[in-house]
C-alpha positions as CSV (number, residue, x, y, z in Angstrom):
1,M,0.0,0.0,0.0
2,S,1.5,3.4,-1.0
3,H,1.2,6.6,1.0
4,T,1.0,10.0,-0.6
5,F,3.0,12.7,1.1
6,T,1.3,16.1,0.6
7,T,2.5,18.2,3.6
8,R,5.1,20.9,3.1
9,G,8.6,19.6,4.1
10,D,7.9,16.0,3.4
11,T,11.0,14.2,1.9
12,I,11.4,11.2,-0.4
13,K,14.7,9.4,-1.0
14,G,15.5,6.9,-3.7
15,A,18.2,5.9,-6.2
16,R,16.0,6.9,-9.1
17,I,13.0,9.3,-8.8
18,I,10.6,10.3,-11.6
19,G,9.0,13.7,-11.5
20,I,6.0,14.9,-13.6
21,A,4.9,18.5,-13.7
22,R,3.5,21.2,-16.0
23,K,6.4,23.5,-15.3
24,I,10.0,22.6,-14.5
25,S,12.8,25.1,-13.6
26,K,16.2,25.1,-15.1
27,P,18.8,22.9,-13.3
28,V,20.9,24.7,-10.7
29,L,24.2,23.3,-9.4
30,I,24.4,23.0,-5.7
31,P,27.5,22.0,-3.6
32,Q,27.6,18.6,-1.9
33,S,30.7,17.2,-0.1
34,G,34.1,18.2,-1.3
35,R,34.3,18.5,-5.1
36,H,31.0,16.6,-5.6
37,K,28.1,18.6,-7.0
38,A,24.4,17.9,-7.4
39,Q,21.6,19.5,-9.4
40,K,18.3,20.9,-8.1
41,I,15.1,21.6,-10.0
42,V,11.7,22.8,-8.9
43,L,8.5,21.2,-10.2
44,R,5.5,23.4,-10.3
45,D,1.7,23.1,-11.0
46,N,0.4,19.6,-10.4
47,A,3.8,18.1,-9.5
48,V,4.0,14.4,-8.7
49,C,7.1,12.3,-7.9
50,R,7.5,8.6,-7.6
51,I,10.5,6.4,-6.6
52,I,11.2,3.9,-9.3
53,K,14.4,2.4,-7.8
54,E,15.0,2.2,-4.1
55,R,18.3,3.0,-2.4
56,E,20.5,0.0,-1.7
57,Y,21.8,1.6,1.5
58,V,19.3,3.4,3.8
59,E,20.7,5.5,6.6
């Protein structure tokens, strides 16, 4: 049974996540640890995300 998170601040984690929305922002580089970098995007208007591959190691 799946649960839908709809409250502000809810977080999902996965190895691969699919996002669907009417509007998507341009990717922005954000710093991670050391030289590693990541990208951040914002999904707007009817945004839905789903985990399609779970993380192998969960903290």
